[in-house]
C-alpha positions in Angstrom: -62.7 5.3 6.8 -65.5 6.6 9.1 -66.2 9.9 10.3 -65.0 11.0 13.9 -68.0 10.6 16.3 -68.1 10.5 20.3 -69.2 7.1 19.9 -66.2 6.2 17.8 -63.8 8.1 20.0 -65.0 6.1 23.2 -64.5 2.8 21.4 -61.1 3.4 20.3 -59.8 5.4 23.5 -59.8 2.1 25.5 -57.9 0.4 22.6 -55.4 3.2 22.6 -54.8 3.1 26.3 -54.4 -0.8 26.3 -51.9 -0.6 23.0 -49.8 2.1 24.9 -49.8 0.0 28.1 -48.0 -3.0 26.4 -44.8 -1.5 25.3 -42.0 0.7 26.4 -42.3 4.5 25.3 -38.6 5.9 25.2 -40.0 9.4 24.5 -41.2 9.8 28.0 -38.4 8.2 30.1 -36.9 10.6 32.7 -39.7 13.2 32.0 -41.1 14.4 35.3 -43.0 17.2 33.9 -46.7 16.2 33.5 -47.1 18.8 30.8 -44.5 17.1 28.7 -46.0 13.6 29.2 -49.5 14.9 28.4 -48.5 16.6 25.3 -46.6 13.6 24.1 -49.7 11.4 24.7 -52.2 13.8 23.3 -50.4 13.9 20.2 -50.2 10.2 20.0 -53.7 9.9 20.6 -54.6 12.3 18.0 -52.4 10.4 15.5 -54.1 7.2 16.5 -57.5 8.9 15.8 -56.5 10.3 12.4 -55.4 6.7 11.3 -59.1 5.5 12.1 -61.4 8.3 11.4 -62.0 11.5 9.1 -62.6 14.7 10.5 -63.0 18.2 8.9 -61.4 19.9 11.8 -58.7 18.1 14.0 -58.5 21.4 16.1 -55.4 22.8 17.8 -55.0 22.3 21.7 -53.5 25.6 21.9 -56.6 27.4 20.4 -59.3 25.8 22.3 -61.3 22.3 22.1 -59.0 19.6 20.8 -61.4 17.8 18.6 -64.1 20.7 17.7 -66.1 18.4 15.2 -67.3 16.5 18.1 -67.1 19.2 20.8 -64.7 17.1 22.8 -61.4 18.2 24.6 -58.8 15.6 25.5 -56.9 15.5 28.8 -54.3 13.2 30.3 -53.3 13.4 33.8 -51.1 11.2 36.3 -52.6 9.3 38.8 -49.8 10.5 41.1 -50.1 14.2 40.8 -53.6 14.6 39.3 -54.1 18.1 38.1 -56.5 20.1 36.1 -54.9 21.6 33.2 -58.5 22.8 32.5 -59.4 25.7 34.8 -62.7 27.0 34.4 -62.4 30.1 32.1 -65.1 32.0 33.9 -67.3 31.7 37.0 -70.5 30.5 35.1 -68.6 27.5 33.7 -68.2 26.3 37.4 -72.2 26.4 37.6 -73.4 25.6 33.9 -70.5 23.4 32.6 -67.9 23.8 30.1 -70.1 23.6 27.0 -67.9 20.7 25.6 -67.3 17.0 26.4 -64.0 15.7 27.9 -62.2 12.4 27.3 -60.0 12.1 30.2 -57.0 9.5 30.4 -55.5 8.9 34.0 -52.1 7.2 33.7 -49.4 5.9 35.9 -45.7 6.2 34.6 -42.9 4.2 36.0 -39.5 4.3 34.1 -38.2 1.2 35.9 -40.6 -1.2 34.2 -40.4 -2.4 30.5 -44.0 -1.3 30.1 -43.5 2.1 31.5 -46.8 3.6 31.0 -50.2 2.2 32.2 -53.7 3.8 32.2 -55.9 3.4 35.3 -59.0 4.8 33.7 -60.2 6.3 30.6 -63.6 8.3 31.0 -65.9 10.2 28.7 -67.6 13.0 30.4 -70.6 14.5 28.5 -70.8 18.3 28.5 -73.9 18.2 30.7 -71.6 16.8 33.5 -68.7 19.3 33.5 -69.9 21.9 35.9 -68.3 21.9 39.4 -70.1 19.2 41.5 -69.9 20.8 44.9 -71.1 24.3 43.6 -74.0 22.9 41.8 -75.0 20.5 44.8 -75.1 23.6 47.2 -77.1 25.6 44.8 -79.5 22.9 44.3 -79.8 22.4 48.2 -80.4 26.2 48.5 -83.2 26.2 45.9 -84.8 23.0 47.4 -84.8 24.7 50.8 -86.6 27.7 49.1 -83.5 29.9 48.8 -84.0 33.4 47.1 -81.6 35.5 44.9 -80.1 36.8 48.4 -79.4 33.2 49.5 -77.8 32.3 46.0 -75.7 35.4 46.2 -74.4 34.3 49.8 -73.6 30.9 48.4 -71.6 32.1 45.3 -69.8 34.7 47.8 -69.1 32.1 50.4 -67.6 29.6 47.9 -65.4 32.3 46.4 -66.8 32.0 43.0 -64.6 34.5 41.0 -66.5 37.6 40.0 -68.1 40.7 41.3 -71.7 41.8 42.1 -72.4 42.2 38.4 -71.1 38.7 37.6 -73.1 37.0 40.5 -76.4 38.9 39.7 -76.1 37.8 36.0 -75.5 33.9 37.2 -78.5 34.2 39.7 -80.6 35.4 36.7 -79.5 32.5 34.7 -80.2 30.1 37.7 
């Protein structure tokens, strides 16, 4: 069995989505709570990975990144009610990114169909692309226009970035 890598993860994620889309999943029938469905799917996917790969640390979703060996978190969300179960933990993550990769599965669930779950997309998002797009775009525009620290402070404040003056000044220093 091969070691778990991000390349291997990407390769089998689509296979997993296709496989689950081809049969009825009775464990999620009647579940309207996205968290219940997401937890079921995440456990199913991790079991799928365990059957195909070895890893020194399979992680614990309650304690951080789901797949720490490859610095990747697993997210499932419904196309009907897309939501982020991944709030940025601090203001700097909105600008500099999460610090880990994401594998995101978007699904549609319809209990009236025999194949009651289909996946509309599966995407791997590299950690370098996990910052808030709008926030980073505005910061880049400000810098491109010759903006200074005061201008950056105004951007952070206007965008209601969580934090106080000390937090903002620390972020501005990093920018």
